[in-house]
C-alpha positions in Angstrom: 0.0 0.0 0.0 1.2 3.5 -0.8 3.0 5.1 2.2 1.0 8.4 2.2 -2.3 6.4 1.8 -1.2 4.4 4.9 -0.6 7.6 6.8 -4.0 9.0 5.7 -5.8 5.9 6.9 -3.9 5.9 10.2 -4.7 9.6 10.8 -8.4 9.0 10.5 -8.5 5.5 11.9 -11.1 6.6 14.4 -13.5 6.6 11.4 -13.5 2.8 11.6 -14.4 2.5 8.0 -12.4 4.7 5.5 -15.6 5.3 3.6 -16.5 7.7 6.3 -13.4 9.9 5.8 -14.9 13.2 4.7 -14.0 15.7 2.1 -12.8 18.2 4.7 -10.6 15.6 6.4 -9.0 14.7 3.0 -8.4 18.3 2.3 -6.9 18.9 5.7 -4.5 16.0 5.2 -3.3 17.3 1.8 -2.8 20.8 3.2 -0.8 19.6 6.1 1.3 17.2 3.9 1.5 19.2 0.7 5.3 19.1 0.6 5.3 15.3 1.0 2.5 14.1 -1.2 3.8 13.5 -4.7 1.5 13.3 -7.8 1.7 9.4 -7.8 0.7 9.4 -4.1 -2.4 11.6 -5.0 -3.3 9.2 -7.9 -3.1 6.1 -5.6 -5.1 7.8 -2.8 -7.8 8.9 -5.3 -7.9 5.4 -6.9 -8.2 3.8 -3.4 -11.3 5.9 -2.6 -13.0 5.6 -6.1 -12.0 2.1 -7.2 -11.6 0.1 -4.0 -14.0 1.8 -1.7 -16.4 2.8 -4.4 -17.0 6.3 -3.0 -16.8 9.7 -4.7 -15.0 12.6 -3.0 -15.3 15.9 -5.0 -12.4 17.3 -3.1 -10.1 15.3 -5.4 -11.2 17.5 -8.3 -9.9 20.5 -6.4 -6.7 18.8 -5.3 -6.1 17.6 -8.9 -5.7 21.2 -10.0 -2.6 21.6 -7.8 -0.7 18.9 -9.7 -1.5 20.0 -13.2 1.7 21.0 -15.1 2.0 24.3 -17.0 1.8 24.0 -20.8 4.9 22.6 -22.4 6.5 21.4 -19.1 7.3 17.9 -18.3 7.7 17.9 -14.6 8.6 21.5 -13.5 7.7 25.0 -14.5 9.9 28.0 -14.8 8.6 31.1 -13.1 10.7 34.3 -12.9 13.8 32.4 -14.0 13.7 29.9 -11.1 12.5 26.3 -10.9 9.3 25.7 -9.0 7.6 22.6 -7.7 4.7 21.3 -9.7 2.4 22.2 -6.8 3.1 25.9 -6.8 1.7 28.0 -4.1 1.2 31.8 -3.9 4.2 33.4 -2.2 2.2 34.5 0.8 -0.1 31.5 1.0 0.6 30.7 4.7 0.4 34.4 5.6 -3.1 34.5 4.0 -4.2 31.4 5.9 -2.9 32.9 9.2 -4.6 36.2 8.6 -7.9 34.6 8.0 -7.5 32.7 11.3 -6.7 35.9 13.2 -9.7 37.6 11.5 -11.7 34.6 13.0 -13.1 33.3 9.8 -14.6 29.8 10.3 -12.5 26.8 9.2 -15.0 26.0 6.6 -14.7 29.5 5.1 -10.9 29.4 5.2 -10.8 26.1 3.4 -13.2 27.4 0.6 -11.3 30.6 0.0 -7.8 28.9 0.1 -9.0 26.3 -2.4 -10.2 29.1 -4.7 -7.0 31.0 -4.3 -5.1 27.8 -5.3 -7.3 27.3 -8.3 -6.6 30.9 -9.5 -2.9 30.5 -8.9 -2.7 27.3 -10.8 -4.5 28.9 -13.8 -1.9 31.7 -13.6 1.0 29.3 -13.6 -0.4 27.3 -16.4 -1.6 30.0 -18.8 0.5 33.0 -17.8 3.7 31.3 -16.5 3.5 33.5 -13.4 2.2 33.2 -9.8 -1.0 35.1 -8.9 1.3 37.5 -7.0 2.7 38.8 -10.3 -0.5 39.4 -12.4 -3.1 42.1 -12.5 -6.8 42.3 -12.8 -6.8 42.6 -16.5 -4.9 39.2 -16.9 -7.3 37.6 -14.5 -10.2 38.4 -16.7 -9.1 35.3 -18.7 -9.6 33.2 -15.5 -13.1 34.4 -14.9 -13.9 33.8 -18.6 -12.6 30.3 -18.2 -14.9 29.8 -15.1 -17.9 31.0 -17.1 -17.2 29.4 -20.5 -15.4 26.1 -19.8 -16.4 25.3 -16.2 -19.9 26.8 -16.5 -19.5 27.8 -12.9 -22.4 29.1 -10.8 -22.4 32.8 -9.8 -21.8 31.8 -6.2 -18.5 30.0 -7.3 -17.6 33.2 -9.3 -18.1 35.3 -6.2 -16.0 32.9 -4.0 -13.0 33.2 -6.4 -13.5 36.9 -6.8 -13.4 37.3 -3.0 -10.4 35.0 -2.6 -8.4 37.1 -5.2 -9.4 40.5 -3.8 -8.7 39.4 -0.2 -5.2 38.1 -1.2 -4.4 41.3 -3.0 -5.9 43.9 -0.7 -5.1 42.3 2.7 -2.0 40.2 2.1 -0.2 41.9 -0.8 -1.5 45.3 0.1 -2.2 46.0 -3.5 -5.3 47.2 -5.3 -6.7 45.0 -8.1 -9.5 45.9 -10.5 -12.1 43.1 -10.5 -15.0 45.4 -11.4 -15.9 43.2 -14.3 -17.1 40.4 -11.9 -18.8 42.7 -9.4 -22.5 43.0 -9.0 -23.2 39.5 -10.3 -26.9 38.7 -10.0 -27.9 35.1 -9.5 -31.2 33.6 -10.5 -33.9 34.0 -7.9 -35.1 30.6 -6.8 -37.9 30.1 -4.3 -36.8 28.0 -1.3 -38.0 24.4 -0.9 -40.8 24.4 1.8 -42.2 21.1 3.2 -45.8 21.1 4.3 -46.8 20.6 7.8 -48.2 17.2 6.9 -44.9 16.2 5.2 -42.9 17.3 8.3 -45.0 15.0 10.5 -44.6 12.1 8.0 -40.9 12.6 8.0 -40.7 12.6 11.8 -43.0 9.6 12.0 -40.8 7.6 9.7 -37.8 7.8 12.0 -37.5 5.2 14.8 -34.2 6.4 16.2 -34.9 8.9 19.0 -31.7 10.9 18.4 -32.3 11.2 14.6 -35.9 12.2 15.1 -35.0 14.8 17.7 -32.3 16.3 15.5 -34.6 16.9 12.6 -37.4 18.1 14.9 -35.1 20.5 16.6 -34.0 22.0 13.2 -37.6 22.4 12.1 -38.9 23.8 15.4 -36.0 26.3 15.9 -34.9 27.2 12.5 -31.3 26.2 13.1 -28.8 25.9 10.4 -27.1 22.5 10.0 -23.8 23.8 11.2 -25.6 25.3 14.3 -27.2 22.0 15.1 -24.0 19.9 15.1 -22.2 22.6 17.2 -25.0 23.1 19.7 -23.8 22.6 23.3 -25.8 21.6 26.4 -25.3 25.1 28.0 -26.9 26.7 25.1 -30.3 25.0 25.6 -32.7 26.6 28.1 -35.2 23.8 28.8 -37.4 26.0 31.1 -37.8 28.8 28.6 -37.7 26.6 25.4 -35.0 28.7 23.9 -31.7 28.1 22.3 -28.7 30.5 22.4 -27.0 30.2 19.0 -23.4 31.3 19.5 -21.4 32.6 16.6 -23.8 31.6 13.8 -23.4 32.7 10.3 -21.4 36.0 10.3 -20.2 35.3 13.8 -23.4 36.6 15.2 -25.2 35.3 18.4 -29.0 35.1 18.6 -31.8 33.6 20.5 -34.3 31.2 18.9 -37.1 29.0 20.1 -38.0 25.3 20.1 -41.2 23.3 20.6 -42.5 22.2 23.9 -43.4 18.9 22.1 -39.8 17.9 22.0 -38.8 19.3 25.5 -38.5 15.8 27.1 -36.5 14.4 24.1 -34.1 17.3 24.1 -33.6 17.0 27.9 -32.9 13.4 27.6 -29.8 14.2 25.4 -28.7 16.8 27.9 -28.8 14.4 30.9 -25.4 13.3 32.2 -23.4 15.7 30.1 -21.3 18.7 31.0 -22.4 22.2 30.0 -19.6 22.4 27.4 -20.5 19.1 25.9 -22.2 18.8 22.5 -25.9 18.0 22.7 -25.7 15.4 19.9 -22.6 13.1 19.6 -21.4 10.7 17.0 -21.0 7.0 17.7 -17.4 7.3 16.6 -14.6 8.0 19.1 -11.5 10.1 18.7 -7.9 9.2 19.6 -8.6 10.0 23.3 -11.6 7.6 23.4 -14.2 10.4 23.5 -17.2 10.5 21.2 -16.8 12.9 18.4 -19.1 15.7 17.4 -21.9 14.8 15.0 -21.1 15.4 11.4 -23.4 17.3 9.1 -23.4 14.6 6.6 -25.0 12.2 9.1 -27.9 14.6 9.5 -28.3 14.9 5.8 -28.4 11.0 5.4 -31.0 10.8 8.2 -33.3 13.2 6.3 -32.7 11.4 3.0 -33.7 8.0 4.5 -36.7 9.6 6.3 -38.0 11.2 3.0 -37.8 7.8 1.3 -39.5 6.0 4.1 -42.2 8.6 4.3 -42.9 8.2 0.5 -42.1 11.9 -0.2 -40.7 11.9 -3.7 -38.8 15.1 -3.8 -35.4 16.2 -2.7 -35.1 18.2 0.5 -32.2 19.1 2.8 -31.8 20.0 6.5 -31.8 23.7 5.4 -35.2 23.2 3.9 -36.5 22.4 7.3 -35.3 25.9 8.3 -37.1 27.3 5.3 -40.2 25.4 6.5 -39.9 26.8 10.0 -39.8 30.4 8.7 -42.7 29.9 6.2 -45.0 28.2 8.7 -44.3 30.9 11.3 -45.3 33.5 8.6 -48.4 31.6 7.8 -49.3 31.6 11.5 -49.2 35.4 11.7 -45.7 35.9 13.2 -44.2 39.2 12.0 -41.4 39.4 9.4 -39.2 41.2 11.9 -39.5 38.5 14.6 -38.8 35.8 12.0 -35.7 37.8 10.9 -34.5 37.8 14.6 -35.1 34.1 15.0 -33.3 33.1 11.8 -30.4 35.6 12.4 -30.7 37.3 9.0 -28.7 40.5 8.8 -31.1 42.1 6.4 -34.8 41.8 6.4 -34.8 41.6 2.6 -33.3 38.1 3.0 -36.3 37.1 5.2 -39.0 38.5 2.8 -38.3 35.7 0.3 -40.7 33.6 2.6 -43.5 36.0 1.7 -43.4 34.6 -1.8 -43.9 31.0 -0.7 -46.4 31.8 2.0 -49.4 33.4 0.5 -52.8 32.4 2.2 -54.7 34.4 -0.4 -53.2 32.3 -3.2 -53.7 29.1 -1.4 -57.4 29.9 -1.2 -57.9 30.3 -4.9 -59.1 27.3 -6.8 -58.1 26.6 -10.5 -61.0 27.2 -13.0 -60.5 23.8 -14.6 
């Protein structure tokens, strides 16, 4: 077995089955060992997951970009007259990562922006024979055209790459860069997926596992984001007042939200015997110290996927759609838009008003003429 693959499997041995090693964990491993993992190592690791385990990890598509060679080069590229490794990094890559940490960006955000920065840098090396540090906004126009024409990237992907570039130039290189040609991008306006009250009850009724049922019920009855559910701690739940203190939600903002009295006893059961700083919901997998790990977001997604199938609901829905349903049903019950904004933690009320488009009692009372 490949040596780096052995190290990867040993690093995440607590997962019990390598199939459960996540995209984030693979990305972390490659970041920490980027100077040790050769291209052949990467190929064998990717082959192990796709061919032997039969699982797809989209993070490999991102990592593959690091190993691509500049045009006309066999194994190394020449940049500014000096030889560079195939996996070329921006000069101040580590400084960028450290600055984001000091600015208290979430780990997930840091990973996304660094991956975007690496993708832009790779394009610069391959097409311009230069690091991103040595190009300007006019040259990068070609990269964003590549995203649009060849990759057919979504507008959110365009925005992520634009932010990664502007952050690196403005905050790390202390240089201005003109990216006005990709500013003000407007995405298509899609209505959120909202499950009916009957569908919510059918989903919850299809789940036998108490922990799984309580997790989904808590998201729906409180409007929590998936990341907020899996990081929820015992001390943040007020059983007496039926409230939850969401700490550092999206945008690092705290807020107070509610949850249903119907699940009070179930929630309290998962608080019993735990310290205030313990996570409310734990995984069945232990870490290197023998402690149960925090629940993963993917686990919650799978629970909902199975429940939808068991309930006979033939449409796709995500845990975030339970949050959409929470907001819509509150609006239909007469709760003010302002209060819903506070419960959801939206910065601007314009974000909350989208629910007015899917909650319209007048339209629901109209019958088709056919």
